FIGUMAR-597548 format. One record per residue: residue number from 0; x, y, z of N, C-alpha, C in turn. Coordinates in nm, 2 decimals. Atoms other than C-alpha are relative to their C-alpha. Layout:
% residues N
[r NUM [X Y Z] [X Y Z] [X Y Z]]
...
This chain:
% residues 208
[r 0 [0.06 -0.13 0.04] [-1.90 -0.40 -3.09] [-0.12 -0.02 -0.09]]
[r 1 [0.12 0.01 0.08] [-2.23 -0.35 -3.26] [0.03 0.06 -0.14]]
[r 2 [-0.01 -0.07 0.13] [-2.29 -0.22 -3.62] [0.00 0.15 0.02]]
[r 3 [0.00 -0.14 -0.02] [-2.31 0.12 -3.46] [0.11 0.03 0.11]]
[r 4 [-0.11 -0.01 -0.10] [-1.97 0.15 -3.29] [0.01 0.13 0.07]]
[r 5 [-0.01 -0.13 -0.07] [-1.98 0.52 -3.23] [-0.11 0.02 0.11]]
[r 6 [0.10 -0.01 -0.11] [-2.31 0.50 -3.04] [0.03 -0.09 0.11]]
[r 7 [-0.04 0.09 -0.11] [-2.19 0.20 -2.84] [0.12 0.06 0.08]]
[r 8 [-0.12 -0.06 -0.06] [-1.86 0.39 -2.77] [-0.05 0.11 0.10]]
[r 9 [0.05 -0.10 -0.09] [-2.05 0.68 -2.62] [-0.07 -0.05 0.12]]
[r 10 [0.07 0.06 -0.11] [-2.23 0.45 -2.39] [0.10 -0.07 0.10]]
[r 11 [-0.10 0.06 -0.09] [-1.91 0.31 -2.24] [0.03 0.09 0.11]]
[r 12 [-0.04 -0.08 -0.12] [-1.81 0.42 -1.89] [0.10 0.11 -0.04]]
[r 13 [-0.09 -0.11 0.04] [-1.64 0.76 -1.92] [0.15 -0.03 0.04]]
[r 14 [-0.14 0.03 -0.04] [-1.33 0.64 -1.73] [0.07 -0.10 -0.09]]
[r 15 [-0.06 0.09 0.09] [-1.28 0.35 -1.96] [0.02 0.07 -0.14]]
[r 16 [0.00 -0.06 0.13] [-1.36 0.55 -2.27] [0.12 0.10 -0.01]]
[r 17 [-0.10 -0.11 0.01] [-1.14 0.85 -2.20] [0.15 -0.06 0.02]]
[r 18 [-0.13 0.05 -0.02] [-0.84 0.65 -2.07] [0.05 -0.07 -0.13]]
[r 19 [-0.04 0.06 0.13] [-0.84 0.45 -2.40] [0.02 0.10 -0.11]]
[r 20 [-0.02 -0.11 0.10] [-0.88 0.76 -2.61] [0.14 0.07 0.03]]
[r 21 [-0.13 -0.06 -0.03] [-0.57 0.91 -2.43] [0.11 -0.10 -0.03]]
[r 22 [-0.10 0.09 0.04] [-0.38 0.59 -2.48] [0.02 0.00 -0.16]]
[r 23 [-0.01 -0.01 0.14] [-0.46 0.61 -2.85] [0.07 0.13 -0.05]]
[r 24 [-0.08 -0.13 0.03] [-0.34 0.98 -2.86] [0.15 -0.02 0.02]]
[r 25 [-0.15 0.03 -0.03] [-0.01 0.85 -2.71] [0.06 -0.08 -0.12]]
[r 26 [-0.05 0.08 0.11] [0.02 0.60 -2.99] [0.02 0.09 -0.12]]
[r 27 [-0.01 -0.09 0.11] [-0.04 0.87 -3.25] [0.12 0.10 0.02]]
[r 28 [-0.12 -0.09 -0.03] [0.23 1.09 -3.07] [0.13 -0.08 -0.01]]
[r 29 [-0.12 0.08 0.00] [0.48 0.80 -3.09] [0.05 -0.04 0.13]]
[r 30 [-0.04 0.04 -0.14] [0.48 0.72 -2.72] [-0.05 -0.13 0.04]]
[r 31 [0.05 0.13 -0.06] [0.38 0.43 -2.50] [-0.15 0.02 0.03]]
[r 32 [0.14 -0.03 -0.01] [0.00 0.40 -2.52] [-0.06 -0.04 0.13]]
[r 33 [0.07 0.02 -0.13] [-0.13 0.44 -2.17] [-0.07 0.14 0.03]]
[r 34 [0.07 -0.13 -0.03] [-0.39 0.70 -2.06] [-0.07 -0.01 0.13]]
[r 35 [0.06 0.00 -0.13] [-0.54 0.80 -1.73] [-0.09 0.12 0.02]]
[r 36 [0.09 -0.11 -0.02] [-0.83 1.02 -1.62] [-0.05 0.00 0.14]]
[r 37 [0.05 -0.01 -0.14] [-0.94 1.15 -1.28] [-0.14 0.06 0.00]]
[r 38 [0.14 -0.04 0.00] [-1.31 1.17 -1.22] [-0.04 0.04 0.14]]
[r 39 [0.05 -0.04 -0.13] [-1.49 1.36 -0.94] [-0.11 -0.09 0.04]]
[r 40 [0.11 0.08 -0.05] [-1.77 1.22 -0.73] [-0.12 0.00 -0.09]]
[r 41 [0.11 -0.01 0.10] [-2.02 1.33 -1.00] [0.03 -0.07 -0.13]]
[r 42 [-0.04 0.07 0.13] [-1.83 1.14 -1.27] [0.05 0.10 -0.10]]
[r 43 [-0.06 -0.10 0.10] [-1.69 1.46 -1.43] [0.15 0.00 0.00]]
[r 44 [-0.14 0.00 0.02] [-1.34 1.48 -1.56] [0.06 0.12 0.08]]
[r 45 [-0.07 -0.10 -0.07] [-1.11 1.67 -1.32] [0.14 0.03 -0.06]]
[r 46 [-0.14 -0.01 0.06] [-0.77 1.60 -1.48] [0.02 -0.13 -0.08]]
[r 47 [-0.03 0.12 0.08] [-0.63 1.36 -1.74] [0.15 0.01 -0.04]]
[r 48 [-0.14 0.00 0.04] [-0.29 1.25 -1.86] [0.02 -0.12 -0.09]]
[r 49 [-0.04 0.11 0.08] [-0.12 1.02 -2.11] [0.15 -0.02 0.02]]
[r 50 [-0.14 0.03 -0.02] [0.22 0.85 -2.09] [0.08 0.09 -0.10]]
[r 51 [-0.09 -0.09 0.08] [0.49 1.10 -2.21] [0.14 -0.04 0.02]]
[r 52 [-0.14 0.04 -0.02] [0.80 0.91 -2.11] [0.08 -0.01 -0.13]]
[r 53 [-0.08 0.04 0.13] [0.89 0.81 -2.47] [-0.05 0.09 -0.12]]
[r 54 [0.04 -0.09 0.10] [0.73 1.10 -2.66] [0.12 0.06 -0.07]]
[r 55 [-0.11 -0.07 0.07] [0.95 1.25 -2.93] [0.02 0.14 0.06]]
[r 56 [-0.02 -0.13 -0.06] [1.11 1.58 -2.82] [-0.10 0.11 -0.07]]
[r 57 [0.08 -0.11 0.06] [0.91 1.90 -2.87] [-0.13 0.04 0.08]]
[r 58 [0.13 -0.02 -0.08] [0.62 1.88 -2.61] [0.03 0.11 0.10]]
[r 59 [-0.01 -0.10 -0.10] [0.55 2.13 -2.34] [-0.03 -0.05 0.14]]
[r 60 [0.03 0.05 -0.14] [0.47 1.90 -2.05] [0.13 -0.02 0.07]]
[r 61 [-0.13 0.01 -0.07] [0.74 1.92 -1.79] [0.05 -0.15 0.03]]
[r 62 [-0.04 0.14 -0.02] [0.73 1.54 -1.74] [0.03 -0.07 -0.12]]
[r 63 [-0.03 0.07 0.13] [0.78 1.46 -2.11] [0.14 -0.04 -0.01]]
[r 64 [-0.13 0.05 0.02] [1.08 1.25 -2.18] [0.07 -0.03 0.13]]
[r 65 [-0.06 0.03 -0.13] [1.14 1.18 -1.81] [-0.06 -0.13 0.05]]
[r 66 [0.06 0.13 -0.05] [1.09 0.85 -1.62] [-0.12 0.02 0.09]]
[r 67 [0.12 -0.03 -0.08] [0.81 1.03 -1.42] [-0.12 0.02 -0.09]]
[r 68 [0.11 -0.04 0.09] [0.60 1.09 -1.73] [-0.11 -0.11 -0.02]]
[r 69 [0.10 0.10 0.01] [0.36 0.80 -1.66] [-0.14 0.07 0.00]]
[r 70 [0.13 -0.06 0.02] [-0.01 0.87 -1.75] [-0.06 0.04 0.14]]
[r 71 [0.07 -0.02 -0.13] [-0.13 0.85 -1.39] [0.07 0.12 0.07]]
[r 72 [-0.07 -0.11 -0.07] [0.14 1.10 -1.26] [-0.03 0.13 -0.08]]
[r 73 [0.04 -0.12 0.08] [0.06 1.34 -1.55] [-0.14 0.05 0.04]]
[r 74 [0.13 -0.04 -0.04] [-0.30 1.33 -1.45] [0.00 0.06 0.14]]
[r 75 [0.00 -0.05 -0.14] [-0.23 1.38 -1.08] [0.07 0.14 0.01]]
[r 76 [-0.07 -0.13 0.00] [0.00 1.67 -1.16] [-0.09 0.11 -0.05]]
[r 77 [0.10 -0.10 0.05] [-0.30 1.85 -1.31] [-0.10 0.04 0.11]]
[r 78 [0.10 -0.03 -0.11] [-0.48 1.87 -0.97] [0.07 0.09 0.10]]
[r 79 [-0.06 -0.08 -0.11] [-0.42 2.14 -0.71] [0.02 -0.08 0.13]]
[r 80 [-0.03 0.06 -0.13] [-0.26 2.04 -0.38] [-0.12 0.01 0.09]]
[r 81 [0.11 -0.03 -0.09] [-0.57 2.19 -0.21] [-0.12 -0.09 -0.03]]
[r 82 [0.12 0.08 0.03] [-0.81 1.94 -0.38] [0.00 -0.12 0.09]]
[r 83 [0.02 0.13 -0.08] [-0.95 1.65 -0.17] [-0.03 -0.10 -0.11]]
[r 84 [0.02 0.11 0.10] [-0.91 1.34 -0.39] [-0.07 -0.12 0.05]]
[r 85 [0.05 0.12 -0.06] [-1.08 1.10 -0.15] [-0.13 -0.05 -0.06]]
[r 86 [0.13 0.04 0.07] [-1.41 1.11 -0.34] [0.02 -0.02 -0.15]]
[r 87 [-0.03 0.01 0.14] [-1.24 1.08 -0.68] [0.04 -0.14 -0.04]]
[r 88 [-0.04 0.12 0.05] [-1.17 0.79 -0.90] [0.10 0.02 -0.11]]
[r 89 [-0.10 -0.01 0.11] [-0.86 0.75 -1.12] [-0.02 -0.13 -0.08]]
[r 90 [0.01 0.11 0.10] [-0.92 0.53 -1.43] [0.13 0.01 -0.08]]
[r 91 [-0.12 0.00 0.09] [-0.61 0.42 -1.62] [-0.02 -0.12 -0.09]]
[r 92 [0.02 0.11 0.10] [-0.59 0.20 -1.93] [0.07 -0.12 0.04]]
[r 93 [-0.07 0.12 -0.04] [-0.35 -0.03 -1.76] [0.03 0.00 0.15]]
[r 94 [-0.02 0.01 -0.15] [-0.28 -0.15 -1.40] [0.12 0.09 0.03]]
[r 95 [-0.11 -0.09 -0.04] [-0.07 0.12 -1.23] [0.13 -0.08 0.04]]
[r 96 [-0.13 0.05 -0.04] [0.30 0.04 -1.18] [0.01 0.04 0.15]]
[r 97 [-0.02 -0.03 -0.14] [0.43 0.05 -0.82] [0.02 0.15 0.03]]
[r 98 [-0.02 -0.14 -0.02] [0.54 0.41 -0.86] [-0.14 0.08 0.00]]
[r 99 [0.12 -0.07 0.02] [0.20 0.53 -0.98] [-0.10 -0.05 0.11]]
[r 100 [0.09 0.05 -0.10] [0.01 0.31 -0.73] [0.03 0.08 0.13]]
[r 101 [-0.05 -0.08 -0.12] [0.22 0.48 -0.45] [-0.05 0.14 -0.01]]
[r 102 [0.04 -0.14 0.01] [0.14 0.82 -0.59] [-0.15 0.02 0.02]]
[r 103 [0.14 -0.01 -0.02] [-0.23 0.75 -0.59] [-0.03 -0.01 0.15]]
[r 104 [0.02 0.02 -0.14] [-0.21 0.63 -0.23] [0.04 0.13 0.07]]
[r 105 [-0.05 -0.12 -0.07] [0.00 0.93 -0.12] [-0.09 0.12 -0.02]]
[r 106 [0.08 -0.11 0.02] [-0.23 1.18 -0.28] [-0.14 -0.02 0.05]]
[r 107 [0.14 0.03 -0.06] [-0.54 1.01 -0.13] [-0.11 -0.02 -0.10]]
[r 108 [0.11 0.03 0.10] [-0.72 0.91 -0.45] [-0.09 -0.11 0.06]]
[r 109 [0.10 0.09 -0.07] [-1.04 0.74 -0.33] [0.00 -0.14 -0.06]]
[r 110 [0.01 0.12 0.07] [-1.06 0.47 -0.60] [0.09 0.00 -0.12]]
[r 111 [-0.08 0.01 0.12] [-0.82 0.34 -0.86] [-0.05 -0.12 -0.08]]
[r 112 [0.05 0.11 0.08] [-0.96 0.14 -1.15] [0.09 -0.01 -0.13]]
[r 113 [-0.08 0.01 0.12] [-0.78 0.00 -1.46] [-0.08 -0.09 -0.10]]
[r 114 [0.07 0.07 0.10] [-0.90 -0.14 -1.79] [0.07 -0.14 -0.03]]
[r 115 [-0.07 0.12 0.05] [-0.63 -0.41 -1.86] [0.13 -0.02 0.09]]
[r 116 [-0.13 0.02 -0.06] [-0.33 -0.58 -1.70] [0.11 0.06 -0.08]]
[r 117 [-0.11 -0.06 0.07] [0.00 -0.42 -1.79] [0.09 -0.10 -0.06]]
[r 118 [-0.09 0.10 0.06] [0.19 -0.62 -2.05] [0.15 0.01 0.04]]
[r 119 [-0.14 -0.02 -0.04] [0.52 -0.47 -1.91] [0.02 -0.06 0.14]]
[r 120 [-0.01 0.05 -0.14] [0.45 -0.62 -1.56] [0.06 -0.14 -0.01]]
[r 121 [-0.05 0.14 0.00] [0.68 -0.92 -1.51] [-0.08 -0.10 0.07]]
[r 122 [0.08 0.09 -0.08] [0.44 -1.07 -1.27] [-0.14 -0.02 -0.05]]
[r 123 [0.13 0.01 0.05] [0.13 -1.03 -1.47] [-0.10 0.06 0.10]]
[r 124 [0.10 -0.05 -0.09] [-0.17 -1.00 -1.25] [-0.14 -0.03 -0.04]]
[r 125 [0.14 0.04 0.02] [-0.54 -1.05 -1.21] [-0.07 0.10 -0.10]]
[r 126 [0.08 -0.09 0.08] [-0.80 -0.90 -1.45] [-0.06 0.11 0.08]]
[r 127 [0.07 -0.10 -0.08] [-0.97 -0.58 -1.35] [-0.15 -0.05 0.03]]
[r 128 [0.14 0.03 -0.03] [-1.32 -0.59 -1.20] [-0.10 0.07 -0.10]]
[r 129 [0.12 -0.06 0.07] [-1.63 -0.54 -1.42] [0.04 0.08 -0.12]]
[r 130 [-0.04 -0.07 0.13] [-1.45 -0.44 -1.74] [-0.02 -0.10 -0.11]]
[r 131 [0.03 0.09 0.12] [-1.58 -0.58 -2.07] [0.13 -0.04 -0.07]]
[r 132 [-0.12 0.06 0.06] [-1.32 -0.81 -2.23] [0.04 0.08 -0.13]]
[r 133 [-0.03 -0.07 0.12] [-1.35 -0.60 -2.55] [0.10 0.11 0.03]]
[r 134 [-0.08 -0.11 -0.03] [-1.20 -0.30 -2.39] [0.14 -0.04 0.06]]
[r 135 [-0.13 0.05 -0.05] [-0.93 -0.50 -2.22] [0.09 -0.04 -0.12]]
[r 136 [-0.08 0.04 0.13] [-0.83 -0.64 -2.57] [0.04 0.13 -0.07]]
[r 137 [-0.03 -0.13 0.06] [-0.84 -0.28 -2.71] [0.12 0.06 0.07]]
[r 138 [-0.11 -0.06 -0.07] [-0.62 -0.15 -2.43] [0.14 -0.07 -0.03]]
[r 139 [-0.13 0.07 0.02] [-0.35 -0.42 -2.48] [0.04 0.00 -0.15]]
[r 140 [-0.03 -0.01 0.14] [-0.38 -0.40 -2.86] [0.07 0.13 -0.02]]
[r 141 [-0.07 -0.13 0.01] [-0.29 -0.03 -2.84] [0.14 0.00 0.06]]
[r 142 [-0.13 0.00 -0.07] [-0.01 -0.09 -2.59] [0.10 -0.08 -0.08]]
[r 143 [-0.10 0.08 0.07] [0.15 -0.37 -2.79] [0.02 0.05 -0.14]]
[r 144 [-0.03 -0.07 0.13] [0.11 -0.18 -3.12] [0.11 0.11 0.02]]
[r 145 [-0.11 -0.09 -0.03] [0.32 0.09 -2.95] [0.13 -0.06 0.02]]
[r 146 [-0.13 0.07 -0.02] [0.58 -0.16 -2.84] [0.05 -0.05 -0.13]]
[r 147 [-0.05 0.05 0.13] [0.59 -0.31 -3.19] [0.06 0.11 -0.08]]
[r 148 [-0.05 -0.12 0.08] [0.65 0.04 -3.34] [0.13 0.04 0.06]]
[r 149 [-0.12 -0.05 -0.07] [0.91 0.13 -3.08] [0.12 -0.09 0.01]]
[r 150 [-0.10 0.10 -0.02] [1.10 -0.19 -3.03] [0.01 -0.10 -0.12]]
[r 151 [0.01 0.10 0.11] [0.99 -0.42 -3.32] [-0.09 -0.12 0.04]]
[r 152 [0.09 0.11 -0.02] [0.77 -0.73 -3.36] [0.06 -0.11 0.09]]
[r 153 [-0.06 0.10 -0.08] [1.02 -0.95 -3.18] [0.03 0.04 0.14]]
[r 154 [-0.02 -0.05 -0.14] [1.01 -0.75 -2.86] [-0.03 -0.10 0.10]]
[r 155 [0.03 0.10 -0.11] [1.04 -0.97 -2.55] [-0.14 0.02 0.06]]
[r 156 [0.13 -0.02 -0.06] [0.72 -0.80 -2.42] [-0.11 -0.06 -0.08]]
[r 157 [0.10 0.06 0.09] [0.53 -0.92 -2.72] [0.01 -0.15 0.01]]
[r 158 [-0.01 0.15 -0.01] [0.67 -1.27 -2.69] [-0.06 -0.05 0.13]]
[r 159 [0.06 0.04 -0.13] [0.57 -1.28 -2.32] [-0.16 0.01 -0.01]]
[r 160 [0.14 -0.02 0.02] [0.22 -1.15 -2.42] [-0.06 -0.12 -0.08]]
[r 161 [0.06 0.11 0.07] [0.17 -1.45 -2.65] [-0.05 -0.11 0.09]]
[r 162 [0.04 0.09 -0.09] [0.14 -1.66 -2.35] [-0.11 0.05 0.10]]
[r 163 [0.09 -0.06 -0.09] [-0.05 -1.42 -2.13] [-0.13 0.04 -0.07]]
[r 164 [0.11 -0.06 0.08] [-0.28 -1.26 -2.39] [0.00 -0.05 -0.14]]
[r 165 [-0.02 0.05 0.13] [-0.27 -1.49 -2.69] [-0.10 0.06 -0.10]]
[r 166 [0.10 -0.06 0.09] [-0.60 -1.35 -2.84] [0.04 0.14 -0.05]]
[r 167 [-0.04 -0.13 0.03] [-0.47 -1.00 -2.83] [0.12 0.00 -0.10]]
[r 168 [-0.11 0.01 0.09] [-0.14 -1.09 -2.99] [-0.03 -0.06 -0.13]]
[r 169 [0.05 0.05 0.13] [-0.31 -1.29 -3.26] [-0.06 0.12 -0.08]]
[r 170 [0.06 -0.12 0.06] [-0.51 -0.97 -3.33] [0.11 0.09 -0.05]]
[r 171 [-0.11 -0.09 0.04] [-0.19 -0.77 -3.33] [0.07 -0.05 -0.13]]
[r 172 [-0.07 0.06 0.12] [-0.03 -1.01 -3.58] [-0.07 0.02 -0.13]]
[r 173 [0.09 0.00 0.12] [-0.32 -0.98 -3.82] [-0.05 0.14 -0.03]]
[r 174 [0.05 -0.14 0.02] [-0.37 -0.60 -3.80] [0.12 0.08 -0.06]]
[r 175 [-0.11 -0.08 0.06] [-0.17 -0.37 -4.03] [0.04 0.11 0.09]]
[r 176 [-0.06 -0.10 -0.10] [0.06 -0.14 -3.84] [-0.07 0.14 -0.01]]
[r 177 [0.06 -0.13 0.02] [-0.12 0.17 -3.98] [-0.15 0.01 0.04]]
[r 178 [0.14 0.00 -0.02] [-0.47 0.06 -3.89] [-0.04 0.09 0.12]]
[r 179 [0.04 -0.07 -0.12] [-0.48 0.20 -3.54] [0.04 0.15 0.00]]
[r 180 [-0.05 -0.13 0.01] [-0.33 0.53 -3.66] [-0.10 0.09 -0.08]]
[r 181 [0.10 -0.07 0.09] [-0.64 0.63 -3.86] [-0.10 0.08 0.08]]
[r 182 [0.10 -0.08 -0.06] [-0.83 0.92 -3.72] [-0.02 -0.02 0.15]]
[r 183 [0.03 0.02 -0.14] [-1.00 0.89 -3.38] [0.01 -0.14 0.03]]
[r 184 [0.00 0.14 -0.04] [-1.00 0.58 -3.18] [-0.12 -0.08 -0.06]]
[r 185 [0.11 0.07 0.06] [-1.35 0.48 -3.29] [0.02 -0.02 -0.15]]
[r 186 [-0.03 0.01 0.14] [-1.25 0.54 -3.65] [0.10 -0.11 -0.02]]
[r 187 [-0.11 0.10 0.01] [-0.94 0.33 -3.60] [-0.05 -0.14 0.02]]
[r 188 [0.05 0.13 -0.04] [-1.13 0.04 -3.44] [-0.11 -0.05 -0.09]]
[r 189 [0.12 0.05 0.08] [-1.42 0.03 -3.69] [0.03 -0.11 -0.09]]
[r 190 [-0.03 0.11 0.09] [-1.25 -0.19 -3.95] [0.03 -0.13 0.06]]
[r 191 [-0.03 0.13 -0.06] [-1.15 -0.45 -3.70] [-0.09 -0.03 0.12]]
[r 192 [0.09 0.01 -0.11] [-1.44 -0.43 -3.46] [-0.05 -0.15 0.02]]
[r 193 [0.04 0.14 -0.01] [-1.56 -0.78 -3.55] [0.11 -0.10 0.05]]
[r 194 [-0.11 0.08 -0.04] [-1.22 -0.93 -3.49] [0.03 0.03 0.15]]
[r 195 [-0.01 -0.04 -0.15] [-1.20 -0.74 -3.15] [-0.10 -0.08 0.07]]
[r 196 [0.10 0.07 -0.06] [-1.53 -0.90 -3.06] [0.04 -0.15 0.01]]
[r 197 [-0.03 0.14 0.00] [-1.41 -1.25 -3.16] [0.12 -0.02 0.10]]
[r 198 [-0.11 0.01 -0.10] [-1.08 -1.20 -2.96] [-0.05 0.00 0.14]]
[r 199 [0.06 -0.01 -0.13] [-1.28 -1.09 -2.66] [-0.07 -0.12 0.04]]
[r 200 [0.08 0.12 -0.03] [-1.51 -1.39 -2.68] [0.10 -0.12 0.03]]
[r 201 [-0.10 0.11 -0.03] [-1.21 -1.63 -2.70] [0.07 0.02 0.13]]
[r 202 [-0.07 -0.03 -0.13] [-1.04 -1.46 -2.41] [-0.10 -0.03 0.12]]
[r 203 [0.10 0.03 -0.11] [-1.36 -1.48 -2.20] [-0.02 -0.15 0.02]]
[r 204 [0.01 0.14 -0.01] [-1.39 -1.85 -2.28] [0.13 -0.06 0.07]]
[r 205 [-0.13 0.05 -0.06] [-1.02 -1.90 -2.18] [0.01 0.02 0.15]]
[r 206 [-0.02 -0.04 -0.14] [-1.02 -1.72 -1.85] [-0.13 -0.03 0.09]]
[r 207 [0.12 0.03 -0.08] [-1.38 -1.80 -1.75] [-0.07 0.13 0.05]]
């Protein structure tokens, strides 16, 4: 990130930006940090959602606290059955799980894009196409921060991520737990933006 993180953030692709903002909102709500946004052919937001499976009780979303409360499904549930999704793009902060991928296919979403591999996926997976490594690091830093808060620093998922995403886990280890809970996402990232850049550079060098 540059010395003007807010200006740079506004220049980021809307699908990337909004899915990460929604993931951050989920972290603040005490859930699993994943966000998804559905864009129409003009690039305007049609619907959005965040993971609500593990939110504390008290919300008004019908999928909250259920195994169906994935960000992608919450976003798709915000679209009328009559809408044609074939020209739309669904951006999600993490690679969709099989359930969400099937829902995107069934509802006819034209394009599905993701920012980062899913740390909870036992098989791992390839990197997304044309996504800056910085935002991939941010996506998984948010996700793993949520896991650390929910399960603890010794969570098996974090241990597995040390081999898959060592740069992000190093950043997680050296970031105070409350850092990412400060204000908006850009405000939360500002104090560690140089370390995010460094982690992204190391990751880029590692994966080529």
